[in-house]
C-alpha positions in Angstrom: 97.1 122.5 87.0 100.7 121.3 85.2 100.6 117.6 84.3 102.3 115.9 87.7 105.7 114.3 86.7 105.3 110.4 86.9 108.9 110.1 86.7 109.2 111.4 90.8 106.0 109.5 92.2 108.0 105.9 93.0 110.8 108.3 95.1 107.9 109.9 96.8 105.7 107.0 97.7 108.2 104.2 98.8 107.2 102.7 102.4 108.9 104.5 105.4 112.4 102.6 106.3 111.4 99.9 108.5 108.2 98.6 107.0 108.5 95.2 105.1 106.5 92.4 104.0 105.7 89.6 106.6 106.9 87.0 104.4 110.1 87.6 104.1 109.9 89.0 100.6 113.1 90.6 100.0 112.5 94.7 99.3 114.7 94.9 96.8 112.7 92.7 94.8 109.4 94.0 96.3 110.0 97.4 95.2 111.6 96.4 91.7 108.6 94.8 90.9 106.6 97.5 92.2 108.6 99.9 90.0 108.6 97.8 87.0 104.4 97.5 86.9 104.5 101.2 87.5 106.9 102.1 84.8 104.8 99.7 82.5 101.6 102.0 83.5 103.1 104.8 82.8 104.6 103.8 79.6 101.3 102.6 78.5 99.4 105.8 79.5 101.9 107.8 77.6 101.0 105.2 74.8 97.6 105.9 75.0 97.6 109.9 75.0 100.2 110.2 72.0 99.8 107.7 69.7 96.1 106.1 70.1 94.2 108.9 71.0 92.2 107.0 73.6 92.6 109.9 76.2 90.2 112.4 76.0 90.0 115.7 78.2 87.2 116.9 80.2 86.8 119.4 82.7 83.1 117.9 83.6 82.3 115.2 85.8 78.4 113.2 84.8 76.8 110.9 86.7 73.8 108.4 86.2 72.8 105.3 87.6 73.1 102.9 84.8 76.1 101.6 82.9 76.4 103.0 79.2 75.0 100.5 76.2 75.5 100.2 72.7 77.0 103.1 70.8 77.9 104.8 74.2 79.8 101.6 75.1 81.4 100.8 72.1 82.7 104.9 72.3 84.1 104.3 75.9 86.0 100.8 74.5 88.2 103.5 71.9 88.5 106.2 74.6 88.4 104.6 77.9 90.4 107.5 79.6 89.7 111.5 80.3 92.3 113.7 81.6 91.3 115.9 84.4 93.6 118.4 86.3 96.4 116.5 84.8 95.0 113.3 86.2 93.8 110.3 84.3 90.1 108.8 85.3 87.9 106.2 83.8 85.9 108.3 81.0 82.5 106.3 81.7 80.4 109.0 82.8 78.2 106.6 84.5 80.5 104.9 86.8 80.8 107.0 90.2 84.5 106.1 91.1 86.0 109.0 92.1 89.7 108.2 92.0 92.4 108.6 89.2 94.0 105.5 87.5 97.4 107.0 86.9 100.8 106.5 87.9 100.8 108.2 91.4 97.2 106.4 92.2 98.5 102.8 91.2 101.3 103.3 93.3 99.4 104.2 96.7 97.1 101.8 96.3 99.9 99.4 96.1 101.7 100.5 99.2 98.5 100.2 100.8 98.2 97.0 100.1 101.8 96.3 101.1 100.8 98.0 104.4 98.1 95.6 104.8 99.8 92.6 104.3 102.2 93.7 107.4 99.4 94.7 109.5 97.2 91.3 108.9 100.3 88.9 108.1 99.9 87.7 105.0 97.6 87.9 101.8 94.7 85.9 103.5 93.1 86.6 106.7 90.6 83.3 106.5 92.0 80.6 108.6 90.7 78.0 106.4 94.0 78.5 103.8 96.0 78.2 107.0 97.3 74.7 105.7 96.2 74.5 102.7 96.0 77.1 100.2 93.2 77.8 97.5 94.0 76.9 94.1 91.2 78.8 91.9 91.7 82.9 93.5 89.5 85.7 91.9 90.5 89.2 93.0 87.8 91.5 92.1 88.8 95.0 91.2 92.3 93.8 90.4 93.6 97.4 89.1 97.0 96.6 88.4 96.7 93.1 90.1 99.8 94.0 92.5 97.6 92.0 95.8 97.9 88.8 93.1 101.4 89.1 92.6 102.1 89.2 96.4 99.8 86.4 97.1 101.4 84.5 94.7 105.0 85.4 96.0 103.9 84.3 99.3 102.7 80.8 98.3 105.0 80.5 96.1 108.2 80.8 98.5 106.2 78.2 100.9 106.1 75.6 97.9 102.8 76.0 96.4 103.1 77.1 93.0 99.9 75.4 91.6 97.6 78.7 91.9 95.7 80.4 89.1 94.7 84.0 89.6 92.0 85.6 87.8 91.8 89.6 87.8 88.4 91.7 86.8 88.6 95.3 86.7 86.5 97.7 84.1 89.7 99.5 83.5 92.2 98.0 81.5 95.0 98.4 83.1 96.0 94.6 84.9 98.8 93.1 83.1 98.0 90.7 80.3 95.2 93.4 78.9 96.2 93.7 75.7 95.9 90.0 75.2 98.3 87.6 76.7 96.0 85.1 78.4 93.0 87.8 78.8 89.5 87.5 78.3 88.0 90.4 77.4 83.8 91.3 77.5 82.1 93.1 74.4 79.6 95.4 74.3 77.0 92.3 74.1 78.3 90.8 77.2 79.6 87.9 75.9 83.7 86.8 76.9 86.0 86.5 74.3 88.8 84.0 75.9 92.2 85.3 75.1 95.1 83.3 73.7 96.8 86.2 71.7 94.4 86.7 69.0 91.6 88.3 69.9 93.0 91.2 72.0 91.8 94.0 74.0 89.2 96.3 72.1 89.3 98.9 74.9 93.0 99.5 74.9 93.4 98.6 70.9 96.8 100.2 69.4 98.5 100.8 73.0 100.8 99.2 75.1 99.8 97.5 78.3 100.7 97.3 82.2 102.4 94.0 80.8 104.3 92.7 83.5 106.3 89.5 82.7 104.7 88.0 79.5 101.6 89.5 80.1 101.5 88.4 83.9 102.4 90.2 87.0 104.8 87.8 88.3 107.5 85.3 86.4 105.7 81.6 86.5 102.5 82.9 87.8 99.5 81.3 86.2 97.5 84.8 85.5 94.4 85.5 83.8 92.6 88.9 83.1 88.8 89.7 82.4 87.7 93.0 81.4 84.2 93.6 82.3 81.9 96.0 83.8 81.1 94.7 87.3 77.5 96.3 87.2 76.7 93.9 84.1 75.6 90.6 86.0 76.0 87.9 85.8 79.6 88.4 85.6 81.5 85.7 83.3 82.6 82.9 84.9 80.8 79.5 85.8 79.2 78.7 89.5 81.5 77.4 91.6 84.5 78.2 89.5 86.9 80.0 92.6 88.3 78.7 96.1 88.7 82.1 96.9 87.2 85.5 96.2 89.5 88.5 97.2 87.5 91.9 97.6 90.0 94.5 98.0 89.1 98.5 98.2 85.9 97.8 95.9 84.0 100.3 98.0 84.4 103.4 95.9 83.6 101.5 92.9 80.3 99.9 94.4 77.0 102.2 94.7 75.2 101.6 98.0 72.5 100.0 96.2 74.4 97.8 94.4 76.6 96.4 97.4 74.1 93.2 98.3 74.0 91.7 94.8 77.2 91.8 94.6 77.6 90.1 97.7 75.4 87.6 96.2 77.3 87.4 92.7 80.7 86.5 95.0 78.7 83.3 96.5 77.7 82.2 93.1 81.3 82.4 91.9 82.4 80.2 94.9 82.6 76.3 95.1 81.0 75.0 98.1 83.6 75.7 100.7 85.1 78.7 99.2 86.2 81.7 100.8 85.0 85.2 100.4 87.4 87.8 101.7 87.0 91.7 101.7 89.7 94.1 102.6 88.2 97.6 103.6 89.8 101.0 104.6 87.5 103.7 105.7 87.9 107.1 103.8 87.0 109.7 106.9 89.5 109.5 109.7 88.7 109.5 113.3 91.1 109.7 116.7 91.9 107.0 118.8 91.6 108.2 122.6 93.4 107.2 125.4 92.8 103.7 126.7 94.1 100.2 127.7 94.2 97.5 125.0 92.0 94.9 126.5 89.9 92.0 124.9 86.3 92.4 123.8 84.3 91.9 120.9 85.5 92.8 117.2 84.3 96.1 116.0 82.3 96.0 112.5 80.5 93.5 113.0 78.9 94.0 116.5 75.4 92.5 115.3 77.1 89.4 113.9 79.2 88.9 116.8 76.1 89.1 119.0 74.1 86.9 116.9 77.2 84.4 116.7 77.1 84.3 120.6 73.7 83.5 120.8 73.5 81.0 118.4 76.2 79.6 120.4 74.6 79.8 123.8 71.8 77.8 122.5 73.7 75.0 121.0 75.3 74.7 124.4 72.1 75.1 126.2 70.6 72.5 124.2 73.8 70.0 124.8 73.4 70.8 128.7 75.6 68.5 130.9 78.9 69.4 132.8 80.9 68.3 130.5 79.8 70.8 127.9 80.2 73.4 131.0 83.6 72.6 131.2 84.2 72.8 127.5 82.8 75.9 127.6 85.0 77.6 130.1 88.0 75.9 127.8 86.8 77.6 124.9 86.3 81.0 126.5 90.3 80.4 128.1 91.6 79.8 124.8 89.4 82.6 122.9 90.8 85.5 125.9 94.5 84.1 125.1 94.1 84.5 121.2 92.3 87.8 121.4 95.0 88.9 123.9 97.7 87.6 121.6 96.1 89.4 118.4 96.2 92.6 120.5 99.8 92.4 121.4 100.5 91.4 117.6 99.1 94.5 116.6 100.8 96.5 119.3 104.0 94.9 118.4 103.1 96.9 114.8 102.4 100.1 115.9 98.5 99.2 115.5 95.3 98.7 117.6 92.7 96.0 117.8 89.8 97.1 117.5 86.8 96.3 120.0 83.8 97.4 121.1 84.9 99.3 123.8 87.6 100.9 121.7 87.6 105.0 122.3 87.2 106.7 118.8 86.3 110.2 118.4 86.4 112.9 115.9 89.8 114.3 115.1 90.9 117.5 116.3 93.4 118.6 113.5 91.5 121.1 111.5 92.4 119.9 108.3 91.2 116.4 108.7 88.2 117.9 110.3 87.8 120.1 106.9 88.9 116.7 104.6 86.2 114.6 106.6 83.1 116.8 105.9 83.9 116.9 102.6 84.7 113.7 101.7 81.7 112.6 103.5 79.5 114.9 101.3 81.1 114.2 98.0 80.5 110.0 98.5 77.3 110.4 99.5 76.4 112.5 96.1 77.6 109.2 94.6 75.8 107.0 96.1 79.1 105.8 97.9 79.8 105.3 101.6 83.0 106.5 103.6 82.9 104.4 106.3 82.9 100.7 104.3 83.8 98.9 107.2 80.8 99.7 109.1 78.7 98.1 106.7 80.6 94.8 106.0 79.4 92.4 108.6 75.8 93.2 108.1 76.0 92.5 104.3 77.8 89.3 105.3 75.2 88.3 108.1 72.6 88.6 105.6 73.9 85.7 103.7 73.3 83.6 106.9 71.7 81.0 104.8 75.0 80.8 102.3 77.7 81.8 104.4 79.4 80.5 107.6 82.4 80.7 109.8 82.0 84.5 109.5 84.7 86.3 111.0 87.2 89.7 111.4 89.5 91.4 112.3 89.6 95.7 112.6 92.8 97.8 113.3 93.1 101.2 114.1 96.7 102.5 112.8 97.8 105.8 114.6 99.3 108.1 111.8 102.1 109.3 114.0 103.1 108.5 117.5 100.6 109.6 119.8 101.1 111.9 122.9 98.9 109.9 125.3 101.1 106.8 124.5 104.5 108.3 125.8 103.1 111.0 128.3 99.9 109.2 129.8 98.0 112.7 128.2 94.4 112.6 128.5 94.3 111.4 132.0 92.3 108.8 133.9 90.8 106.3 131.4 90.6 103.4 133.2 88.3 102.0 135.7 90.2 101.5 138.4 91.5 105.2 138.1 95.2 104.7 137.0 96.7 106.1 134.0 97.2 104.8 130.7 101.2 104.3 131.6 100.4 102.9 135.2 97.7 100.6 133.6 100.2 99.1 130.9 102.9 98.2 133.5 100.8 95.3 134.2 99.0 94.1 130.9 100.6 91.4 129.1 104.5 91.0 130.2 104.9 92.4 133.8 108.3 94.3 133.5 108.8 94.4 129.8 105.6 96.5 129.3 106.7 98.1 132.4 110.1 99.0 130.6 108.8 99.9 127.6 105.9 102.0 129.0 106.8 105.9 128.0 109.3 104.7 125.2 109.4 105.8 121.6 107.8 103.5 119.1 110.8 101.0 117.7 111.6 101.9 114.3 109.2 99.0 112.3 106.3 100.6 114.3 107.2 104.6 113.1 107.3 102.2 109.4 104.2 101.2 109.6 102.4 104.8 110.9 104.5 106.6 108.1 103.5 104.5 105.8 100.2 104.8 106.8 100.2 108.4 107.0 101.6 108.7 103.7 98.9 106.6 101.8 96.0 109.2 103.6 97.9 111.8 102.2 98.0 111.0 99.2 94.4 109.5 99.4 93.6 112.8 100.2 95.4 114.2 96.6 94.0 111.7 94.5 90.5 112.8 96.1 91.2 116.1 94.6 88.8 116.6 91.7 85.7 115.9 94.1 87.1 117.3 97.3 87.6 120.9 95.2 83.8 120.5 93.8 82.4 120.2 97.2 84.5 122.5 99.0 84.3 125.2 96.1 88.0 125.9 96.2 89.3 127.3 92.7 93.0 125.5 91.7 95.3 128.4 93.8 93.1 127.9 96.8 93.1 123.9 96.6 97.2 123.9 96.1 96.9 127.0 98.9 95.6 124.6 101.3 96.7 121.1 100.5 100.1 122.5 101.2 99.3 123.6 104.2 98.3 120.3 104.7 100.8 118.4 103.7 102.8 120.5 105.8 101.0 120.2 109.0 100.7 116.9 109.2 103.8 115.5 107.7 106.2 118.1 109.3 104.5 119.3 112.0 103.0 116.2 113.9 99.3 117.5 113.1 98.3 114.0 114.0 99.9 113.3 117.3 96.8 113.2 119.4 96.0 110.1 117.6 94.4 110.1 114.5 94.1 107.3 112.5 93.3 105.0 109.7 90.7 102.3 110.5 91.3 99.0 108.2 89.7 96.0 108.5 89.4 92.4 107.4 86.2 90.1 106.9 85.8 86.5 105.6 83.0 84.1 105.5 82.6 80.2 104.1 80.2 78.9 101.7 78.0 76.5 103.3 77.9 72.9 101.0 
């Protein structure tokens, strides 16, 4: 298979027309910054391949449960990447991470981040920072540091420029990875704080994703720490950060290590600091016909139930008529808030997931095959294909150290869904009305009646098109492990992949409701 033409990727993964960041960053600025970062990453990859000899070629993948040590670690620091089928991967054979670290994958991750920014309305979902932003932020598994850059821009536009960002990752691909304000962890576990003198052992002799003077963005307070996150404790002091952001880390975190890392996140937070986790499932389900209604959020069913029980117990202990009146007021406010969230999600072309959201296996044959392959491949690597089902329970186990647990889960259809427009699926509501008949009376009367059956707006269609694009590119990025599980040859895979793309992208193969499931979870460290 010929190496991918990196120069074509930026155009291929540009967001669909109409999608924009929710904080009014000009699209040209965002696109140019992402393109500049990607171009720098491409330049670095070429430098590694052609001049430093830091990339090796291999056709085999080996796994073990422990991080490398001694001579193996030193060798990996000299040659951190390996090329398989024209794509660059982290060379560490003990690391289960199945995705490449090349330009195309960095672009996909940046595009997914932009999509989540749009869906969540900003860089942070926790209400703790609604009025006062954090001042010390850690991005775990920062990659190209795109989230940190966008977070910096968001708060800078609101007048907050004193926020310091730190990124930690095992791969030296973030801005500053060659020494501009960098910290790198040596084989012995010690940390060298970068001042431009120590450099980065893992990328010696190569250029880096330098951004602007070794930073993701101009005037940004940035520090990068290269560290194998399986080696604990991390090179940070207790209580060093106000916010720890963990985004899309499930494929880098074996199941056995997840609770241990939660403990490490909590250690790094100051009292009152916030842990926030963004994740998306890797298998796809089908959203069935339904009318969006209020209910408990998914992904934290046990968590929501225990919170309700604790609240009820406190109210019973307090007693009194006034408490009862306050309870009624609170319930009304919660109901209004949840209806507002449903409407906000609908305006973006998404659905707020609740305990009553009907989901089933997809009907698209290509996605059925993909689901089986990816679930088997990730299970073999002790990884979860459905991380959104695990995060709530992981945070709930930290009830002694965390409080204010909250979550928001969304289902984003990958295209216009037939039952949204036609009522396909028949009677799905308790009163026996069809979907279109029911939506006429939901949150807006005549406005919803007029909108029922209409096609998606430009912004809604753009969000869904972008979600579809990131899913297709995700399947392409997982080629190595999917081929291994499916047993397909290169020619067979190329044929299957071409047909899959044609079906999903050109022939509306997701019109029955196949969707991307994503979510955000947050909690606050107790004083």
